[in-house]
C-alpha positions in Angstrom: -19.5 10.5 20.0 -22.6 11.7 18.3 -24.4 9.9 15.4 -22.6 10.3 12.1 -25.6 9.3 10.0 -25.9 12.7 8.3 -22.4 12.8 6.9 -22.3 13.7 3.2 -19.2 12.3 1.4 -20.3 12.8 -2.2 -19.1 9.4 -3.2 -19.0 8.1 -6.7 -21.2 5.2 -7.8 -18.1 3.0 -7.7 -17.2 4.1 -4.2 -20.7 3.5 -2.9 -20.6 0.0 -4.6 -17.3 -0.8 -2.8 -18.8 0.2 0.6 -21.8 -2.0 -0.1 -19.6 -4.9 -1.2 -17.6 -4.6 2.1 -20.8 -4.0 4.2 -19.6 -0.7 5.5 -22.1 2.1 6.1 -21.1 5.7 5.4 -21.7 6.5 9.1 -18.9 4.0 9.9 -16.2 5.5 7.6 -14.4 7.2 10.6 -13.9 3.7 12.0 -11.3 3.3 9.2 -8.0 5.1 8.7 -7.3 6.9 5.4 -5.0 4.0 4.5 -7.8 1.5 5.1 -10.2 3.6 3.1 -7.8 3.6 0.2 -7.8 -0.2 0.0 -11.5 -0.6 0.9 -12.7 1.8 -1.8 -9.9 1.2 -4.3 -9.1 4.9 -4.5 -6.0 7.0 -4.5 -4.3 8.1 -1.3 -5.4 11.7 -1.8 -9.0 10.7 -2.4 -9.0 8.4 0.7 -7.6 11.4 2.8 -10.3 13.6 1.4 -13.1 11.1 2.2 -11.8 10.7 5.7 -11.5 14.5 6.2 -15.1 15.1 4.9 -16.4 12.7 7.4 -14.1 13.9 10.2 -15.1 17.6 9.8 -18.8 16.9 9.4 -18.9 15.1 12.8 -18.8 18.6 14.3 -22.4 19.9 15.0 -23.6 22.4 12.4 -20.6 21.8 10.0 -21.6 20.7 6.5 -19.8 19.4 3.4 -19.1 22.9 1.9 -17.2 24.0 5.0 -15.4 20.6 5.2 -14.3 21.2 1.6 -13.1 24.6 2.5 -10.9 23.1 5.2 -9.5 20.5 2.8 -8.8 23.2 0.2 -6.6 24.9 2.8 -4.7 21.7 3.4 -6.4 20.4 6.5 -7.3 16.7 6.5 -8.1 15.9 10.2 -9.0 17.4 13.5 -5.4 16.9 14.5 -4.3 19.2 11.7 -6.3 22.0 13.4 -4.7 21.6 16.9 -3.4 24.9 18.2 -5.1 27.0 15.5 -7.5 29.8 16.5 -10.7 30.6 14.7 -9.4 34.1 13.8 -6.2 32.6 12.4 -8.1 30.1 10.3 -10.4 32.8 9.1 -7.5 35.1 8.1 -5.8 32.2 6.3 -9.1 31.3 4.5 -9.7 34.8 3.3 -6.2 35.0 1.8 -6.7 31.6 0.3 -10.0 32.5 -1.5 -9.0 36.1 -2.2 -12.0 37.9 -0.6 -13.6 38.7 2.7 -15.9 35.9 3.8 -19.3 36.0 5.5 -18.8 36.6 9.3 -20.7 33.4 10.1 -17.9 31.5 8.4 -15.5 32.8 11.1 -17.9 31.5 13.7 -17.6 28.0 12.0 -13.8 28.3 12.1 -14.0 29.2 15.8 -16.2 26.2 16.4 -13.9 23.8 14.5 -10.8 25.1 16.3 -12.6 24.7 19.7 -13.9 21.3 18.8 -10.4 20.1 17.6 -9.1 20.6 21.2 -12.2 19.7 23.3 -14.3 17.2 21.3 -17.3 19.0 22.8 -20.4 18.1 20.8 -22.6 20.6 22.7 -21.7 23.7 20.7 -22.8 25.0 17.3 -21.2 27.7 15.1 -23.7 30.4 16.3 -22.5 29.9 19.8 -19.3 31.7 18.7 -20.9 34.8 17.3 -20.4 37.0 20.4 -16.8 35.8 20.8 -16.1 36.7 17.2 -17.7 40.2 17.5 -15.8 40.9 20.8 -12.5 39.7 19.3 -12.8 41.7 16.1 -13.9 44.8 18.0 -10.7 44.6 20.0 -8.2 43.3 17.4 -9.8 44.0 14.1 -8.6 42.3 10.9 -5.2 42.0 9.3 -4.0 45.0 7.3 -3.5 42.8 4.2 -7.1 41.5 4.4 -8.6 41.2 0.9 -10.7 44.2 -0.1 -13.4 42.4 -2.1 -16.4 41.1 -0.1 -18.0 37.7 -0.5 -21.2 39.5 -1.6 -19.3 40.8 -4.7 -18.2 37.3 -5.7 -21.4 35.3 -5.4 
């Protein structure tokens, strides 16, 4: 497994204090289950699941906290939740969830996370999936009920 030193969990002051008190480094958070995180940090079950998910998703090369938060907002809390999903399927779900077309690079991230969830291959980054996305979309296109508004109109 690669180093987890660059994981951003956006912990509160109290949560950071609990980690220090228990001599646990942020980079070690994946060594604990969400149930253990709940007790360790004295947080709710949902917050413990969120903290675990933020760390779990950011272990993937080139995946940051914003994308990890997007996955959580879609109801995914671990790599296991992504098993059997395709990058195209996740992208289509995401666009329906947010209500607008997303940047094509986001689909590359969904392709990476779907690939990683089944392979645990740390050698790939999101941009390694650009050609695959382009070929797939050229052949299959997008769903007919894809949102009309573009991400550029929202930002």
